[in-house]
MDTraj code that builds the backbone (N, CA, C; nanometers):
import mdtraj as md
import numpy as np

residues = "MET PRO GLN GLN PRO LEU PHE VAL GLY ASP PRO ALA LEU ILE VAL ILE ASP ILE GLN ARG GLY ILE SER MET PRO PRO ASP ILE ALA GLY ILE THR HIS MET PRO GLY TRP GLN GLU ARG VAL GLN ARG ALA GLU GLN LEU VAL ALA ALA ALA ARG GLN ALA GLN VAL PRO VAL VAL PHE PHE GLN GLU VAL HIS ARG ARG SER GLY VAL ASP PHE GLY ARG GLU LEU ASP GLY ALA GLU GLY PRO HIS CYS VAL GLU GLY GLU GLU SER THR GLU LEU TRP PRO THR LEU ARG PRO ALA PRO GLY GLU ALA HIS ILE VAL LYS ARG ARG TYR SER GLY PHE ILE GLY THR ASP PHE GLU ILE LEU LEU ARG GLY LEU GLY VAL SER THR LEU VAL LEU ILE GLY VAL TYR THR ASP VAL CYS VAL HIS TYR THR PHE ALA ASP ALA HIS GLN ARG ASP TYR TYR VAL ARG VAL VAL GLU ASP CYS VAL GLY GLY SER ASN GLN ALA ARG HIS ASP ALA ALA LEU GLU ALA MET GLU TYR LEU GLN ALA GLY ALA ARG ARG THR THR THR ARG ILE LEU ASP ALA PHE ALA ARG LEU ALA ALA GLU ARG SER PRO ALA PRO ALA GLU THR LEU ILE".split()
xyz = np.array([
    [0.0883, -0.1196, 0.0049],
    [-0.0043, -0.0033, -0.0038],
    [0.0961, 0.1230, -0.0047],
    [0.0474, 0.2245, -0.0763],
    [0.1310, 0.3534, -0.0732],
    [0.1093, 0.4205, 0.0579],
    [0.2200, 0.4961, 0.0986],
    [0.2097, 0.5563, 0.2236],
    [0.1188, 0.6766, 0.2056],
    [0.0319, 0.6993, 0.3057],
    [-0.0611, 0.8133, 0.3059],
    [0.0049, 0.9410, 0.3420],
    [-0.0593, 1.0546, 0.3043],
    [0.0048, 1.1813, 0.3599],
    [-0.0036, 1.1883, 0.5160],
    [0.0715, 1.2727, 0.5756],
    [0.0799, 1.2755, 0.7293],
    [-0.0497, 1.3041, 0.7773],
    [-0.1260, 1.4044, 0.7383],
    [-0.2632, 1.4265, 0.7833],
    [-0.3627, 1.4212, 0.6612],
    [-0.4630, 1.3478, 0.6748],
    [-0.5702, 1.3422, 0.5802],
    [-0.6938, 1.4085, 0.6353],
    [-0.7357, 1.5249, 0.5811],
    [-0.8385, 1.6044, 0.6542],
    [-0.7733, 1.6673, 0.7781],
    [-0.8624, 1.6952, 0.8725],
    [-0.8197, 1.7567, 0.9993],
    [-0.7799, 1.6681, 1.1017],
    [-0.6553, 1.6900, 1.1722],
    [-0.6151, 1.6045, 1.2764],
    [-0.6577, 1.6320, 1.4108],
    [-0.6468, 1.5335, 1.5140],
    [-0.6648, 1.5556, 1.6497],
    [-0.5508, 1.4857, 1.7267],
    [-0.5063, 1.5422, 1.8234],
    [-0.3953, 1.4802, 1.9120],
    [-0.4655, 1.4126, 2.0295],
    [-0.4366, 1.2764, 2.0386],
    [-0.4977, 1.1980, 2.1359],
    [-0.3873, 1.1595, 2.2422],
    [-0.4077, 1.2035, 2.3615],
    [-0.3200, 1.1758, 2.4631],
    [-0.3651, 1.0670, 2.5519],
    [-0.2950, 0.9491, 2.5570],
    [-0.3508, 0.8245, 2.6068],
    [-0.2856, 0.7983, 2.7446],
    [-0.3544, 0.8062, 2.8456],
    [-0.3211, 0.7526, 2.9857],
    [-0.1797, 0.7951, 3.0354],
    [-0.1495, 0.9285, 3.0102],
    [-0.0203, 0.9674, 3.0747],
    [-0.0488, 1.0110, 3.2132],
    [-0.0281, 0.9121, 3.2955],
    [-0.0765, 0.9249, 3.4344],
    [0.0499, 0.9053, 3.5335],
    [0.0265, 0.9353, 3.6564],
    [0.1447, 0.9461, 3.7481],
    [0.2117, 0.8065, 3.7658],
    [0.1411, 0.7091, 3.7254],
    [0.2040, 0.5727, 3.7497],
    [0.3289, 0.5525, 3.6712],
    [0.3409, 0.6227, 3.5653],
    [0.4556, 0.5969, 3.4762],
    [0.5918, 0.6226, 3.5517],
    [0.5883, 0.7055, 3.6504],
    [0.7079, 0.7341, 3.7240],
    [0.7220, 0.6443, 3.8491],
    [0.6388, 0.5452, 3.8627],
    [0.6397, 0.4726, 3.9893],
    [0.6859, 0.3259, 3.9642],
    [0.7286, 0.2538, 4.0625],
    [0.7738, 0.1210, 4.0500],
    [0.6586, 0.0252, 4.0141],
    [0.6801, -0.0823, 3.9624],
    [0.5646, -0.1722, 3.9137],
    [0.4767, -0.2121, 4.0327],
    [0.5434, -0.2423, 4.1550],
    [0.4594, -0.2792, 4.2698],
    [0.3579, -0.1787, 4.3123],
    [0.3770, -0.0548, 4.2687],
    [0.2900, 0.0425, 4.3013],
    [0.1967, 0.0826, 4.1779],
    [0.2580, 0.0928, 4.0655],
    [0.1791, 0.1241, 3.9528],
    [0.0898, 0.0065, 3.8962],
    [0.1341, -0.1215, 3.9293],
    [0.0631, -0.2455, 3.8968],
    [0.1000, -0.2890, 3.7562],
    [0.1875, -0.2275, 3.6935],
    [0.2326, -0.2764, 3.5525],
    [0.3750, -0.2298, 3.5328],
    [0.4438, -0.3032, 3.4607],
    [0.5918, -0.2689, 3.4284],
    [0.5925, -0.1680, 3.3157],
    [0.7064, -0.0904, 3.3087],
    [0.7102, 0.0146, 3.1983],
    [0.8609, 0.0193, 3.1632],
    [0.8840, 0.0495, 3.0399],
    [1.0173, 0.0726, 2.9900],
    [1.0819, 0.2042, 3.0362],
    [1.2130, 0.2110, 3.0410],
    [1.2670, 0.3463, 3.0909],
    [1.2451, 0.4539, 2.9844],
    [1.2847, 0.5833, 3.0260],
    [1.2753, 0.6984, 2.9344],
    [1.1489, 0.7772, 2.9459],
    [1.0761, 0.7612, 3.0556],
    [0.9399, 0.8301, 3.0637],
    [0.9563, 0.9768, 3.0751],
    [1.0625, 1.0223, 3.1353],
    [1.0859, 1.1653, 3.1516],
    [1.0929, 1.2360, 3.0086],
    [1.1756, 1.1733, 2.9258],
    [1.1951, 1.2304, 2.7852],
    [1.0605, 1.2296, 2.7073],
    [0.9825, 1.1240, 2.7327],
    [0.8521, 1.1039, 2.6597],
    [0.7495, 1.2182, 2.7131],
    [0.7568, 1.2395, 2.8443],
    [0.6704, 1.3552, 2.8964],
    [0.7017, 1.4863, 2.8346],
    [0.8292, 1.5072, 2.8232],
    [0.8738, 1.6487, 2.7688],
    [0.8211, 1.6500, 2.6216],
    [0.8439, 1.5388, 2.5506],
    [0.7947, 1.5475, 2.4177],
    [0.6380, 1.5721, 2.4066],
    [0.5750, 1.4929, 2.4957],
    [0.4298, 1.5140, 2.4991],
    [0.3808, 1.6528, 2.5297],
    [0.4457, 1.7219, 2.6222],
    [0.4261, 1.8663, 2.6580],
    [0.4469, 1.9539, 2.5256],
    [0.5546, 1.9204, 2.4574],
    [0.5781, 2.0040, 2.3342],
    [0.4639, 1.9811, 2.2353],
    [0.4207, 1.8587, 2.2162],
    [0.3211, 1.8292, 2.1172],
    [0.1856, 1.8891, 2.1558],
    [0.1511, 1.8844, 2.2824],
    [0.0172, 1.9395, 2.3308],
    [0.0242, 2.0919, 2.3148],
    [0.1307, 2.1557, 2.3410],
    [0.1434, 2.3020, 2.3350],
    [0.1344, 2.3348, 2.1756],
    [0.2054, 2.2580, 2.0987],
    [0.1954, 2.2846, 1.9458],
    [0.0645, 2.2674, 1.8909],
    [-0.0102, 2.1649, 1.9284],
    [-0.1442, 2.1355, 1.8929],
    [-0.2391, 2.2481, 1.9229],
    [-0.2316, 2.2915, 2.0594],
    [-0.3161, 2.4056, 2.0837],
    [-0.2871, 2.5295, 1.9974],
    [-0.1494, 2.5643, 1.9793],
    [-0.1197, 2.6716, 1.8960],
    [-0.1754, 2.6691, 1.7654],
    [-0.1881, 2.5396, 1.7085],
    [-0.2426, 2.5150, 1.5617],
    [-0.3819, 2.4955, 1.5640],
    [-0.4565, 2.5136, 1.6754],
    [-0.5966, 2.4951, 1.6949],
    [-0.6342, 2.3450, 1.6574],
    [-0.5561, 2.2529, 1.6855],
    [-0.5783, 2.1129, 1.6742],
    [-0.6495, 2.0643, 1.8055],
    [-0.7568, 2.0028, 1.7902],
    [-0.8243, 1.9492, 1.9150],
    [-0.7325, 1.8496, 1.9830],
    [-0.7404, 1.8543, 2.1187],
    [-0.6575, 1.7593, 2.2095],
    [-0.7590, 1.6877, 2.2865],
    [-0.7470, 1.5554, 2.2943],
    [-0.8267, 1.4678, 2.3654],
    [-0.7495, 1.3943, 2.4653],
    [-0.7819, 1.4017, 2.5998],
    [-0.7015, 1.3415, 2.6999],
    [-0.7855, 1.2115, 2.7501],
    [-0.7148, 1.0983, 2.7487],
    [-0.7740, 0.9726, 2.8086],
    [-0.7113, 0.9458, 2.9468],
    [-0.7893, 0.8897, 3.0368],
    [-0.7411, 0.8407, 3.1646],
    [-0.8070, 0.7177, 3.2047],
    [-0.7274, 0.6112, 3.2117],
    [-0.7804, 0.4746, 3.2563],
    [-0.8153, 0.4847, 3.4057],
    [-0.9272, 0.4466, 3.4480],
    [-0.9685, 0.4512, 3.5900],
    [-1.0521, 0.3235, 3.6161],
    [-1.0201, 0.2515, 3.7247],
    [-1.0993, 0.1463, 3.7674],
    [-1.1581, 0.1650, 3.9053],
    [-1.2823, 0.1138, 3.9197],
    [-1.3478, 0.1329, 4.0556],
    [-1.2753, 0.0506, 4.1584],
    [-1.2726, 0.0904, 4.2782],
    [-1.1929, 0.0237, 4.3833],
    [-1.2423, -0.1199, 4.4163],
    [-1.3691, -0.1409, 4.3760],
    [-1.4250, -0.2774, 4.3997],
    [-1.3649, -0.3656, 4.3006],
    [-1.3106, -0.3289, 4.1988],
    [-1.2596, -0.4171, 4.0954],
    [-1.3629, -0.4661, 3.9973],
    [-1.4858, -0.4220, 4.0066],
    [-1.5945, -0.4675, 3.9248],
    [-1.5685, -0.4562, 3.7739],
    [-1.4969, -0.3508, 3.7490],
    [-1.4789, -0.3229, 3.5926],
    [-1.3431, -0.3635, 3.5359],
    [-1.2586, -0.4423, 3.6093],
    [-1.1316, -0.4861, 3.5541],
    [-1.1617, -0.5892, 3.4388],
    [-1.2614, -0.6651, 3.4470],
    [-1.2887, -0.7650, 3.3529],
    [-1.1691, -0.8617, 3.3392],
    [-1.1204, -0.8896, 3.2243],
    [-1.0090, -0.9887, 3.2085],
    [-0.8736, -0.9241, 3.2177],
    [-0.8640, -0.7870, 3.2619],
    [-0.7301, -0.7234, 3.2517],
    [-0.6246, -0.7824, 3.3601],
    [-0.6787, -0.8600, 3.4514],
    [-0.5799, -0.9121, 3.5560],
    [-0.5456, -1.0533, 3.5287],
    [-0.5945, -1.1133, 3.4082],
    [-0.5550, -1.2467, 3.3780],
    [-0.4186, -1.2633, 3.3302],
    [-0.3586, -1.1654, 3.2906],
    [-0.2162, -1.1746, 3.2331],
    [-0.1060, -1.1237, 3.3317],
    [-0.0221, -1.0437, 3.2796],
    [0.0922, -0.9961, 3.3626],
    [0.0705, -0.8784, 3.4525],
    [-0.0511, -0.8151, 3.4223],
    [-0.0773, -0.6883, 3.4948],
    [-0.1388, -0.7129, 3.6330],
    [-0.1010, -0.6306, 3.7352],
    [-0.1645, -0.6447, 3.8612],
    [-0.2751, -0.5149, 3.8594],
    [-0.3416, -0.5101, 3.9714],
    [-0.4371, -0.3962, 3.9814],
    [-0.3682, -0.2677, 3.9580],
    [-0.4330, -0.1856, 3.8752],
    [-0.3641, -0.0577, 3.8260],
    [-0.4758, 0.0465, 3.7991],
    [-0.4361, 0.1680, 3.7912],
    [-0.5271, 0.2787, 3.7738],
    [-0.6572, 0.2711, 3.8522],
    [-0.6438, 0.2422, 3.9744],
    [-0.7565, 0.2405, 4.0697],
    [-0.8006, 0.3786, 4.1123],
    [-0.9315, 0.4056, 4.1107],
    [-0.9747, 0.5399, 4.1522],
    [-0.9230, 0.5777, 4.2878],
    [-0.8873, 0.7132, 4.2937],
    [-0.8317, 0.7633, 4.4355],
    [-0.6943, 0.7417, 4.4515],
    [-0.6261, 0.6619, 4.3692],
    [-0.4800, 0.6364, 4.3913],
    [-0.3945, 0.7520, 4.3271],
    [-0.2866, 0.7831, 4.3838],
    [-0.1990, 0.8861, 4.3187],
    [-0.1602, 0.8469, 4.1837],
    [-0.1268, 0.7086, 4.1635],
    [-0.0776, 0.6613, 4.0403],
    [-0.1725, 0.6824, 3.9295],
    [-0.3016, 0.6967, 3.9568],
    [-0.4130, 0.7121, 3.8549],
    [-0.4270, 0.8533, 3.8123],
    [-0.3804, 0.9387, 3.8813],
    [-0.3998, 1.0889, 3.8403],
    [-0.3288, 1.1169, 3.7139],
    [-0.3806, 1.2060, 3.6282],
    [-0.3114, 1.2485, 3.5115],
    [-0.1925, 1.3215, 3.5513],
    [-0.0904, 1.3162, 3.4695],
    [0.0307, 1.3811, 3.4838],
    [0.0055, 1.5328, 3.5058],
    [0.0788, 1.6055, 3.5960],
    [0.0366, 1.7411, 3.6275],
    [0.0381, 1.8350, 3.5155],
    [0.1413, 1.8136, 3.4173],
    [0.1513, 1.9100, 3.3088],
    [0.0777, 1.8711, 3.1847],
    [0.0131, 1.7655, 3.1914],
    [-0.0578, 1.6971, 3.0786],
    [-0.2118, 1.6792, 3.1174],
    [-0.2784, 1.7816, 3.1375],
    [-0.4190, 1.7838, 3.1780],
    [-0.4962, 1.8755, 3.0845],
    [-0.6249, 1.8375, 3.0573],
    [-0.7053, 1.9282, 2.9604],
    [-0.7147, 2.0722, 3.0098],
    [-0.7073, 2.1560, 2.9216],
    [-0.7366, 2.2913, 2.9377],
    [-0.8840, 2.3119, 2.9356],
    [-0.9346, 2.4237, 2.9829],
    [-1.0809, 2.4553, 2.9573],
    [-1.1362, 2.4403, 2.8161],
    [-1.2379, 2.3516, 2.8071],
    [-1.3036, 2.3316, 2.6744],
    [-1.2379, 2.2086, 2.6070],
    [-1.1290, 2.1426, 2.6580],
    [-1.0673, 2.0269, 2.6012],
    [-1.1441, 1.9022, 2.6516],
    [-1.1397, 1.8028, 2.5826],
    [-1.2075, 1.6706, 2.6157],
    [-1.1228, 1.5894, 2.7086],
    [-1.1870, 1.5365, 2.8185],
    [-1.1243, 1.4450, 2.9133],
    [-1.2116, 1.3218, 2.9130],
    [-1.1563, 1.2092, 2.8787],
    [-1.2497, 1.0848, 2.8592],
    [-1.1886, 0.9884, 2.9698],
    [-1.2704, 0.9410, 3.0583],
    [-1.2321, 0.8347, 3.1493],
    [-1.2778, 0.7026, 3.0824],
    [-1.1838, 0.6093, 3.0783],
    [-1.2098, 0.4721, 3.0224],
    [-1.1918, 0.3647, 3.1099],
    [-1.2622, 0.2528, 3.1065],
    [-1.2546, 0.1356, 3.1768],
    [-1.1782, 0.0152, 3.1049],
    [-1.1475, 0.0339, 2.9821],
    [-1.0817, -0.0752, 2.9008],
    [-0.9639, -0.0060, 2.8313],
    [-0.8890, -0.0963, 2.7667],
    [-0.7748, -0.0430, 2.6978],
    [-0.7972, 0.0445, 2.5817],
    [-0.8912, 0.0134, 2.4995],
    [-0.9237, 0.0910, 2.3841],
    [-1.0075, 0.2130, 2.4260],
    [-0.9785, 0.3254, 2.3624],
    [-1.0535, 0.4538, 2.3912],
    [-1.2028, 0.4413, 2.3394],
    [-1.2212, 0.3546, 2.2447],
    [-1.3541, 0.3461, 2.1902],
    [-1.4531, 0.2604, 2.2671],
    [-1.4064, 0.1803, 2.3648],
    [-1.4873, 0.0897, 2.4229],
    [-1.5635, 0.1480, 2.5488],
    [-1.6942, 0.1638, 2.5516],
    [-1.7628, 0.2103, 2.6572],
    [-1.7400, 0.3670, 2.6836],
    [-1.7100, 0.4436, 2.5721],
    [-1.6922, 0.5794, 2.5924],
    [-1.7625, 0.6586, 2.4763],
    [-1.7654, 0.7917, 2.4793],
    [-1.8341, 0.8691, 2.3770],
    [-1.7263, 0.9198, 2.2772],
    [-1.6194, 0.8505, 2.2704],
    [-1.5002, 0.8992, 2.1805],
    [-1.5386, 0.9188, 2.0461],
    [-1.6100, 0.8213, 1.9882],
    [-1.6418, 0.8210, 1.8471],
    [-1.7501, 0.9387, 1.8197],
    [-1.8382, 0.9630, 1.9146],
    [-1.9284, 1.0787, 1.8892],
    [-1.8608, 1.1985, 1.9010],
    [-1.7581, 1.2166, 1.9814],
    [-1.6681, 1.3291, 1.9971],
    [-1.6006, 1.3651, 1.8636],
    [-1.5398, 1.2623, 1.8056],
    [-1.4621, 1.2619, 1.6837],
    [-1.5523, 1.3151, 1.5761],
    [-1.6722, 1.2569, 1.5683],
    [-1.7592, 1.2954, 1.4571],
    [-1.8012, 1.4470, 1.4705],
    [-1.8201, 1.4926, 1.5930],
    [-1.8410, 1.6274, 1.6177],
    [-1.7320, 1.7252, 1.5940],
    [-1.6072, 1.6774, 1.6141],
    [-1.4961, 1.7586, 1.5853],
    [-1.4726, 1.7563, 1.4319],
    [-1.5086, 1.6603, 1.3655],
    [-1.4888, 1.6548, 1.2194],
    [-1.3412, 1.6198, 1.1761],
    [-1.2852, 1.5365, 1.2606],
    [-1.1499, 1.4967, 1.2227],
    [-1.1365, 1.3706, 1.1577],
    [-1.0300, 1.3522, 1.0800],
    [-1.0096, 1.2274, 1.0024],
    [-0.8833, 1.1556, 1.0454],
    [-0.7884, 1.2271, 1.1012],
    [-0.6578, 1.1739, 1.1392],
    [-0.6329, 1.1873, 1.2877],
    [-0.6021, 1.0800, 1.3542],
    [-0.5725, 1.0750, 1.4992],
    [-0.4266, 1.0543, 1.5129],
    [-0.3697, 1.1429, 1.5959],
    [-0.2156, 1.1302, 1.6280],
    [-0.2148, 1.0909, 1.7813],
    [-0.1543, 0.9623, 1.7925],
    [-0.1592, 0.9024, 1.9242],
    [-0.0217, 0.9267, 1.9973],
    [-0.0314, 0.9662, 2.1204],
    [0.0842, 0.9615, 2.2155],
    [0.0388, 0.9002, 2.3481],
    [0.1396, 0.8577, 2.4207],
    [0.0993, 0.8128, 2.5641],
    [0.1488, 0.6725, 2.5898],
    [0.0857, 0.6004, 2.6811],
    [0.1175, 0.4722, 2.7181],
    [-0.0148, 0.3795, 2.7329],
    [0.0082, 0.2544, 2.7226],
    [0.1410, 0.1847, 2.6898],
    [0.1178, 0.1454, 2.5345],
    [0.2408, 0.1486, 2.4752],
    [0.2397, 0.1260, 2.3234],
    [0.1743, -0.0051, 2.2908],
    [0.2107, -0.1146, 2.3686],
    [0.1525, -0.2449, 2.3341],
    [0.0208, -0.2696, 2.3999],
    [-0.0349, -0.1843, 2.4684],
    [-0.1758, -0.2038, 2.5344],
    [-0.2633, -0.0964, 2.4821],
    [-0.2857, 0.0106, 2.5637],
    [-0.3929, 0.1023, 2.5221],
    [-0.3599, 0.1823, 2.4035],
    [-0.2395, 0.2095, 2.3686],
    [-0.2144, 0.2757, 2.2416],
    [-0.2476, 0.1936, 2.1210],
    [-0.2020, 0.0723, 2.1315],
    [-0.2186, -0.0259, 2.0192],
    [-0.3684, -0.0629, 2.0079],
    [-0.4428, -0.0883, 2.1120],
    [-0.5772, -0.1205, 2.1071],
    [-0.6559, -0.0054, 2.0486],
    [-0.6282, 0.1232, 2.0904],
    [-0.6997, 0.2277, 2.0307],
    [-0.6639, 0.2536, 1.8810],
    [-0.5447, 0.2304, 1.8411],
    [-0.5106, 0.2451, 1.7050],
    [-0.5822, 0.1450, 1.6242],
    [-0.5947, 0.0187, 1.6703],
    [-0.6615, -0.0830, 1.5951],
    [-0.8012, -0.0548, 1.5828],
    [-0.8695, -0.0057, 1.6955],
    [-1.0166, 0.0276, 1.6784],
    [-1.0343, 0.1501, 1.5817],
    [-0.9447, 0.2424, 1.5897],
    [-0.9696, 0.3514, 1.5037],
    [-0.9471, 0.3153, 1.3619],
    [-0.8490, 0.2378, 1.3316],
    [-0.8281, 0.1750, 1.2037],
    [-0.9476, 0.1112, 1.1406],
    [-1.0139, 0.0252, 1.2271],
    [-1.1279, -0.0398, 1.1750],
    [-1.2499, 0.0438, 1.1623],
    [-1.2407, 0.1719, 1.2143],
    [-1.3517, 0.2708, 1.1990],
    [-1.3043, 0.3696, 1.0880],
    [-1.2107, 0.3313, 1.0041],
    [-1.1656, 0.4095, 0.8868],
    [-1.1081, 0.5417, 0.9155],
    [-1.0450, 0.5613, 1.0365],
    [-0.9692, 0.6846, 1.0683],
    [-0.8253, 0.6477, 1.0209],
    [-0.7632, 0.7622, 0.9816],
    [-0.6194, 0.7673, 0.9494],
    [-0.5562, 0.7724, 1.0858],
    [-0.4540, 0.6934, 1.1183],
    [-0.3931, 0.6946, 1.2569],
    [-0.2433, 0.7091, 1.2385],
    [-0.1849, 0.7905, 1.3183],
    [-0.0438, 0.8158, 1.3352],
    [-0.0010, 0.7953, 1.4675],
    [0.1097, 0.7119, 1.4926],
    [0.1543, 0.6992, 1.6266],
    [0.2959, 0.7616, 1.6417],
    [0.3135, 0.8444, 1.7377],
    [0.4429, 0.9244, 1.7487],
    [0.5378, 0.8215, 1.8225],
    [0.6183, 0.7601, 1.7560],
    [0.6968, 0.6551, 1.8088],
    [0.7965, 0.6767, 1.9158],
    [0.8421, 0.8129, 1.9289],
    [0.9282, 0.8468, 2.0320],
    [0.8526, 0.9252, 2.1425],
    [0.7152, 0.9178, 2.1380],
    [0.6321, 0.9714, 2.2495],
    [0.5311, 0.8744, 2.2920],
    [0.5644, 0.7479, 2.2846],
    [0.4852, 0.6379, 2.3410],
    [0.5815, 0.5409, 2.4129],
    [0.5346, 0.4811, 2.5128],
    [0.6319, 0.3794, 2.5840],
    [0.5545, 0.2556, 2.6244],
    [0.6153, 0.1457, 2.6088],
    [0.5547, 0.0167, 2.6337],
    [0.5811, -0.0385, 2.7653],
    [0.5274, -0.1554, 2.7878],
    [0.5409, -0.2232, 2.9178],
    [0.6857, -0.2906, 2.9133],
    [0.7452, -0.3032, 2.8081],
    [0.8941, -0.3242, 2.8045],
    [0.9429, -0.2907, 2.6573],
    [1.0636, -0.3006, 2.6306],
    [1.1160, -0.2537, 2.5070],
    [1.0717, -0.3424, 2.3916],
    [1.0761, -0.4784, 2.4166],
    [1.0447, -0.5749, 2.3060],
    [0.8925, -0.5652, 2.2658],
    [0.8084, -0.5433, 2.3665],
    [0.6610, -0.5304, 2.3345],
    [0.6323, -0.3967, 2.2725],
    [0.7102, -0.2875, 2.3116],
    [0.7022, -0.1668, 2.2332],
    [0.7234, -0.1754, 2.0957],
    [0.8436, -0.2329, 2.0695],
    [0.8869, -0.2495, 1.9317],
    [0.7857, -0.3295, 1.8457],
    [0.7442, -0.4390, 1.9044],
    [0.6535, -0.5273, 1.8291],
    [0.5185, -0.4580, 1.8010],
    [0.4697, -0.3721, 1.9021],
    [0.3422, -0.2998, 1.8814],
    [0.3604, -0.1947, 1.7684],
    [0.4675, -0.1268, 1.7693],
    [0.4904, -0.0221, 1.6586],
    [0.4867, -0.0956, 1.5226],
    [0.5507, -0.2087, 1.5160],
    [0.5552, -0.2830, 1.3918],
    [0.4198, -0.3268, 1.3487],
    [0.3408, -0.3679, 1.4428],
    [0.2003, -0.4075, 1.4102],
    [0.1106, -0.2893, 1.3672],
    [0.1426, -0.1727, 1.4222],
    [0.0599, -0.0532, 1.3859],
    [0.1031, -0.0123, 1.2396],
    [0.2298, -0.0216, 1.2149],
    [0.2839, 0.0181, 1.0758],
    [0.2221, -0.0927, 0.9840],
    [0.2041, -0.2115, 1.0173],
    [0.1504, -0.3127, 0.9301],
    [0.0086, -0.2708, 0.8902],
    [-0.0629, -0.2197, 0.9812],
    [-0.2050, -0.1752, 0.9541],
    [-0.2117, -0.0609, 0.8579],
    [-0.1239, 0.0438, 0.8748],
    [-0.1207, 0.1549, 0.8027],
    [0.0145, 0.2079, 0.7723],
    [0.0485, 0.1942, 0.6385],
    [0.1860, 0.2367, 0.5978],
    [0.2061, 0.3733, 0.6287],
    [0.3183, 0.4173, 0.6997],
    [0.3443, 0.5475, 0.7313],
    [0.2848, 0.5944, 0.8657],
    [0.2290, 0.4911, 0.9460],
    [0.1769, 0.5259, 1.0649],
    [0.2714, 0.5760, 1.1666],
    [0.3922, 0.5272, 1.1673],
    [0.4896, 0.5684, 1.2555],
    [0.5624, 0.7007, 1.2229],
    [0.5512, 0.7967, 1.3166],
    [0.6141, 0.9265, 1.2868],
    [0.6896, 0.9681, 1.4119],
    [0.7623, 1.0729, 1.3957],
    [0.8488, 1.1162, 1.5053],
    [0.7868, 1.2514, 1.5665],
    [0.8260, 1.2799, 1.6821],
    [0.7863, 1.4117, 1.7393],
    [0.8221, 1.5316, 1.6603],
    [0.9462, 1.5285, 1.6134],
    [0.9844, 1.6380, 1.5240],
    [0.8999, 1.6535, 1.3974],
    [0.8615, 1.5532, 1.3309],
    [0.7810, 1.5520, 1.2221],
    [0.6492, 1.6066, 1.2467],
    [0.5760, 1.5656, 1.3613],
    [0.4613, 1.6157, 1.3905],
    [0.4624, 1.7579, 1.4443],
    [0.5633, 1.8012, 1.5133],
    [0.5878, 1.9445, 1.5522],
    [0.5905, 2.0316, 1.4362],
    [0.6679, 1.9791, 1.3299],
    [0.6760, 2.0600, 1.2104],
    [0.5335, 2.0784, 1.1404],
    [0.4693, 1.9749, 1.1308],
    [0.3313, 1.9814, 1.0682],
    [0.2359, 2.0685, 1.1526],
    [0.2427, 2.0616, 1.2763],
    [0.1637, 2.1463, 1.3607],
    [0.1984, 2.2973, 1.3350],
    [0.3292, 2.3259, 1.3216],
    [0.3765, 2.4601, 1.3082],
    [0.3180, 2.5102, 1.1726],
    [0.3167, 2.4322, 1.0731],
    [0.2724, 2.4690, 0.9412],
    [0.1181, 2.5086, 0.9476],
    [0.0465, 2.4069, 1.0217],
    [-0.0984, 2.4385, 1.0405],
    [-0.1151, 2.5674, 1.1172],
    [-0.0418, 2.5969, 1.2240],
    [-0.0489, 2.7195, 1.2919],
    [-0.0397, 2.8412, 1.2048],
    [0.0572, 2.8309, 1.1157],
    [0.0806, 2.9458, 1.0283],
    [-0.0276, 2.9607, 0.9268],
    [-0.0835, 2.8465, 0.8864],
    [-0.2004, 2.8516, 0.7887],
    [-0.3204, 2.9115, 0.8513],
    [-0.3381, 2.8801, 0.9808],
    [-0.4616, 2.9192, 1.0457],
    [-0.4560, 3.0471, 1.1282],
    [-0.3438, 3.1041, 1.1279],
    [-0.3252, 3.2407, 1.2050],
    [-0.3851, 3.3513, 1.1223],
    [-0.4550, 3.4399, 1.1744],
    [-0.5079, 3.5530, 1.0941],
    [-0.4117, 3.6313, 1.0210],
    [-0.4474, 3.6700, 0.9043],
    [-0.3562, 3.7559, 0.8295],
    [-0.3425, 3.8956, 0.9037],
    [-0.2190, 3.9582, 0.8867],
    [-0.1969, 4.0840, 0.9677],
    [-0.2777, 4.1941, 0.8918],
    [-0.3313, 4.2848, 0.9643],
    [-0.4104, 4.3838, 0.9131],
    [-0.3288, 4.4840, 0.8296],
    [-0.3733, 4.5319, 0.7209],
    [-0.2954, 4.6174, 0.6332],
    [-0.2912, 4.7600, 0.7163],
    [-0.1699, 4.8206, 0.6919],
    [-0.1568, 4.9515, 0.7605],
    [-0.1909, 5.0637, 0.6545],
    [-0.2741, 5.1400, 0.6927],
    [-0.3207, 5.2587, 0.6075],
    [-0.2196, 5.3837, 0.6240],
    [-0.1867, 5.4267, 0.5059],
    [-0.0939, 5.5526, 0.5119],
    [-0.1749, 5.6720, 0.4596],
])
top = md.Topology()
chain = top.add_chain()
for i, resn in enumerate(residues, 1):
    res = top.add_residue(resn, chain, resSeq=i)
    for name in ("N", "CA", "C"):
        top.add_atom(name, md.element.get_by_symbol(name[0]), res)
traj = md.Trajectory(xyz[None], top)
């Protein structure tokens, strides 16, 4: 398949589960994670700021489970322990990556952002066609959201240096799987920042003419 343009139609930046647990050991966060979270947070901050400057919608996801465990489903059947439990510090969104007034904040109970949420309704209302994914985990919530978006005919881009997996091998495999679904899905922070900068320039009002 030929590689698609970076953005087809209007884009949205989707920030997936960048929560305090990324900085905590697995026995507290409930799940393992690959190193380098500090750099990924910095890149996410840059991307969110650039999206806002370009008037690109930003959607923030937060995985939250009830303390009773009633909504974990099969999530604890594998390697993961209890995680993203309501009221826990590890479940809170990262302090510098939270929705601004008017931006969407979606709480989800499953890996995919489409399961049991109004995400698809929101996307239709925003009129976007391309989803730019950042966040955690590459092999879990990012991958599942990507696959569900793909099957709903969205163009999806994953910022490969602004997502982190449960470990390096799973991270790499998930990126390969996403690229398999859409050629050109894997993009870098620099590439997306450049594209947002061009959008910002296109969308900024023309300077008023000076009358002499």
